[in-house]
matplotlib code that plots the C-alpha trace (Angstrom):
import matplotlib.pyplot as plt

x = [13.1, 14.1, 12.4, 9.2, 9.3, 9.8, 6.9, 4.6, 5.8, 4.8, 1.3, 1.6, 0.5, 2.7, 1.6, 3.1, 2.4, 2.2, 1.3, 4.6, 5.4, 8.7, 10.4, 9.4, 12.7, 12.0, 8.3, 5.3, 3.0, -0.5, -3.6, -4.5, -7.3, -7.3, -3.6, -0.6, 2.0, 4.7, 4.6, 6.8, 6.4, 7.5, 4.1, 3.1, 6.5, 6.4, 3.0, 4.2, 7.3, 5.6, 2.2, 0.5, -2.7, -2.8, -5.6, -5.7, -6.7, -7.2, -7.7, -9.1, -10.7, -14.4, -15.3, -18.5, -17.4, -13.8, -11.3, -12.6, -11.1, -11.9, -10.4, -11.0, -11.4, -8.2, -6.2, -4.9, -1.7, -2.1, 0.4, 2.7, 5.5, 8.4, 9.4, 6.8, 3.9, 5.6, 5.8, 2.2, 1.1, 3.0, 1.4, -2.1, -1.6, -0.3, -3.1, -5.6, -4.0, -4.3, -7.9, -8.7, -6.8, -8.6, -12.0, -11.0, -9.8, -13.1, -15.1, -12.9, -10.9, -9.9, -8.0, -5.4, -2.5, 0.7, 3.7, 5.3, 4.1, 2.5, 2.1, 5.1, 5.5, 4.2, 6.7, 6.8, 7.3, 10.8, 11.2, 11.9, 15.0, 14.6, 16.5]
y = [-24.5, -23.3, -20.0, -21.7, -24.0, -21.1, -19.3, -22.3, -22.8, -19.2, -20.0, -17.9, -18.8, -20.1, -20.5, -23.4, -24.3, -28.1, -29.5, -30.6, -34.2, -35.7, -39.1, -42.2, -41.9, -38.2, -38.2, -39.7, -42.0, -40.7, -41.4, -38.4, -38.4, -42.2, -42.8, -43.1, -40.3, -39.0, -35.6, -33.7, -34.6, -31.2, -29.7, -32.8, -33.1, -29.5, -30.0, -33.0, -31.3, -28.0, -29.4, -27.0, -27.8, -27.9, -25.8, -26.4, -23.2, -22.2, -19.0, -19.1, -16.8, -17.1, -15.1, -13.7, -13.6, -12.4, -14.0, -16.6, -18.2, -21.6, -22.9, -26.6, -27.8, -28.1, -31.3, -32.1, -34.1, -37.2, -38.3, -41.0, -43.2, -44.6, -44.1, -46.4, -44.5, -41.2, -42.3, -43.4, -40.1, -38.1, -40.1, -39.6, -35.8, -35.6, -37.6, -35.3, -32.3, -33.7, -34.9, -31.2, -30.3, -33.0, -31.6, -28.1, -29.4, -31.3, -28.2, -25.8, -27.9, -24.9, -23.4, -26.1, -26.8, -28.7, -27.5, -30.9, -34.5, -35.1, -38.9, -41.2, -42.7, -46.2, -48.8, -49.4, -52.9, -53.5, -53.1, -56.3, -56.1, -56.5, -59.4]
z = [-11.9, -8.5, -9.0, -10.1, -7.1, -4.7, -6.3, -5.8, -2.2, -1.5, -2.7, -5.8, -9.4, -12.2, -15.8, -17.8, -21.4, -21.4, -24.8, -26.2, -27.1, -26.1, -26.4, -24.4, -22.5, -21.5, -21.0, -19.2, -21.2, -21.4, -23.6, -25.6, -28.2, -28.0, -28.6, -26.4, -26.5, -24.2, -22.6, -20.1, -16.4, -15.2, -14.2, -12.2, -10.6, -9.6, -8.1, -6.1, -4.8, -3.9, -2.8, -5.3, -7.1, -10.8, -12.5, -16.2, -17.9, -21.5, -23.5, -27.0, -29.5, -30.2, -33.3, -31.8, -28.2, -28.5, -26.1, -23.7, -20.6, -19.1, -15.9, -15.0, -11.4, -9.4, -9.7, -6.2, -5.8, -3.5, -0.9, -2.0, -0.6, -2.6, -6.2, -7.7, -6.1, -7.0, -10.7, -10.7, -9.2, -11.7, -14.5, -12.9, -12.6, -16.1, -17.6, -15.8, -17.4, -20.8, -20.2, -19.7, -22.8, -24.8, -23.6, -24.9, -28.2, -28.7, -27.9, -30.0, -32.5, -34.6, -31.7, -31.3, -33.7, -33.2, -35.2, -35.0, -34.8, -31.4, -31.4, -31.8, -35.3, -35.4, -36.2, -39.9, -41.3, -42.6, -46.3, -48.2, -50.2, -54.0, -55.5]

ax = plt.figure().add_subplot(projection="3d")
ax.plot(x, y, z, "-o")
ax.set_aspect("equal")
plt.show()
């Protein structure tokens, strides 16, 4: 993490894959494809600490076009004061990252696949014991 932070503070580019679901205790709550899930706060936290903008970018394969690249407009961290505002800003930045990812998935749904469940399991009703 220190190396990444130094790189960002030197106005250099860092690429981070950010589409992994984590637990509610470890992640930031966001809305993704209409449902709440929890994702890592790392990219947003690094942006706040370094002052770096976040530029969501995606590479995918178009059968006729070959490999394609799309970069979204920069997401700029806002100034904050106190832990409550910091948490809110991390959540805002993270939501913006996933808004861009959702737009890509809607445009090219065959290019995204999760190898594990992405949304938390909904609470199942308790089973009634048989008498």
